[in-house]
C-alpha positions in Angstrom: 35.7 148.7 108.7 36.3 144.9 108.7 32.8 144.5 107.1 34.0 146.3 104.0 36.5 143.5 103.3 33.9 140.8 103.9 31.4 142.5 101.6 34.1 142.5 98.9 34.8 138.8 99.6 31.1 137.9 99.2 31.1 139.8 95.9 34.0 137.6 94.8 32.1 134.5 95.7 29.4 135.6 93.4 31.9 136.5 90.7 33.7 133.1 91.0 30.4 131.2 90.8 29.2 133.2 87.8 32.5 133.0 86.1 32.5 129.2 86.4 28.9 129.0 85.1 29.1 131.2 82.0 30.8 129.9 78.9 34.6 130.4 79.1 37.7 128.8 77.7 38.6 125.6 79.7 40.4 126.4 83.0 40.1 130.2 82.6 38.2 131.1 85.8 39.1 133.4 88.7 39.5 130.5 91.2 43.3 130.8 91.5 43.0 134.6 91.9 40.3 134.2 94.5 42.3 131.7 96.4 45.6 133.7 96.2 43.9 137.0 97.0 41.9 135.4 99.8 45.0 134.1 101.5 46.9 137.4 101.0 44.1 139.8 102.1 41.7 137.8 104.3 44.1 135.4 106.0 44.1 131.6 106.0 40.7 130.8 107.6 38.6 133.4 105.8 40.5 132.8 102.5 39.8 129.0 102.8 36.1 129.7 103.6 35.8 132.1 100.6 37.4 129.6 98.2 35.7 126.5 99.4 32.3 128.2 99.4 32.8 129.4 95.8 33.8 125.9 94.7 31.0 124.1 96.5 28.3 126.5 95.3 29.5 126.5 91.7 30.0 122.7 91.7 26.4 122.1 92.8 25.1 124.6 90.2 27.3 123.2 87.5 25.9 119.7 88.2 22.4 121.0 87.7 23.3 122.8 84.5 25.3 119.9 82.9 23.8 116.9 84.7 27.1 115.5 86.0 28.0 114.5 89.5 28.8 117.5 91.7 31.3 115.8 94.0 33.5 112.7 93.6 36.9 111.4 94.6 38.5 114.0 92.2 37.0 116.7 94.4 39.6 115.9 97.1 42.3 116.9 94.6 40.5 120.0 93.4 39.5 121.3 96.8 42.9 120.5 98.5 44.7 122.1 95.5 42.8 125.4 96.0 43.3 125.2 99.8 47.1 125.0 99.1 46.8 128.1 96.9 45.1 129.9 99.8 48.0 128.9 102.0 50.5 130.1 99.4 48.6 133.4 99.1 48.9 133.8 102.8 52.7 134.1 102.4 52.0 137.4 100.6 50.0 138.7 103.6 52.9 140.7 105.1 55.2 141.1 102.2 53.1 141.8 99.1 55.2 142.8 96.0 54.4 142.4 92.3 57.2 139.9 91.8 56.2 137.7 94.8 52.5 137.8 93.7 53.5 136.8 90.1 55.6 134.0 91.5 52.8 132.7 93.8 50.2 132.9 91.0 52.4 131.1 88.5 53.6 128.5 91.0 50.0 127.9 92.2 48.8 127.5 88.6 51.5 124.9 87.9 51.2 123.2 91.2 47.4 122.9 90.9 47.8 121.5 87.4 50.3 118.9 88.6 48.2 117.9 91.6 44.8 117.7 90.0 46.0 115.8 86.9 47.7 113.4 89.3 44.3 113.0 90.9 42.7 112.4 87.5 45.3 109.7 86.7 44.9 108.1 90.2 41.1 108.2 90.4 39.7 108.7 87.0 40.2 105.3 85.4 41.1 106.9 82.1 44.8 106.0 82.2 46.7 102.9 83.4 48.2 103.3 86.9 51.7 103.2 85.5 54.4 105.7 84.9 53.5 105.7 81.2 49.8 106.3 82.1 50.8 109.3 84.3 52.9 110.8 81.5 50.0 110.2 79.1 47.6 112.0 81.5 50.0 115.0 81.9 50.5 115.1 78.1 46.8 115.2 77.5 46.4 118.0 80.0 49.0 120.3 78.5 46.5 122.5 76.6 44.7 123.1 80.0 48.0 124.2 81.5 48.4 126.9 78.9 44.9 128.2 79.5 45.3 128.0 83.3 48.5 130.0 83.2 47.1 132.7 81.0 43.8 132.9 82.8 45.4 132.9 86.3 47.7 135.7 85.2 44.9 137.8 83.8 42.5 137.2 86.8 45.3 137.6 89.3 46.4 140.9 87.8 42.8 142.1 87.7 42.3 141.2 91.4 45.5 142.6 92.8 45.6 145.8 90.7 41.9 146.6 91.2 42.4 146.2 95.0 45.3 148.7 94.8 43.0 151.1 93.0 40.2 150.6 95.6 42.7 151.0 98.4 43.7 154.5 97.0 40.0 155.5 96.7 38.9 154.1 100.0 39.7 157.1 102.3 37.3 159.2 100.2 34.4 156.9 101.0 35.3 155.9 104.6 36.2 152.4 103.6 38.8 150.5 105.5 40.7 148.3 103.0 44.3 148.5 104.2 45.0 144.9 103.4 48.2 143.2 104.1 
């Protein structure tokens, strides 16, 4: 049933929001996994909707918890970065292999880091808008890259392997979770 997949997607929105709200190492959240998996299993539109809903809900809640602005110019880079990850995940839709999935997750993690830190440099006012300022921004962000890569690999592995397990159990319970 198509509804089974959307029920699982809604559960992932809740997981993504909660995972961003609870204390965690910087940049270790399921957002890249949600985006990749959404593109691979739900398609571009539903994957984008899932990802953007998770981001918007958690950004608003985080602004209440920490008292910072929920949205700003930086949001364009964050949201478009995750949208690009959904599109990259959709490349797995009809040719899902472990190696391709690993490549998409790692490439997405690195691409997101490059894009959003470019956005920080461009819009944040923390660094001069020079080549040296951009390099300083990327240098300061290197610890976040390590965390992102490790977190994205862990969450991505959990999402894709758990889905394979659910897919094997599904016929017993009448669920339709064929996926890509």
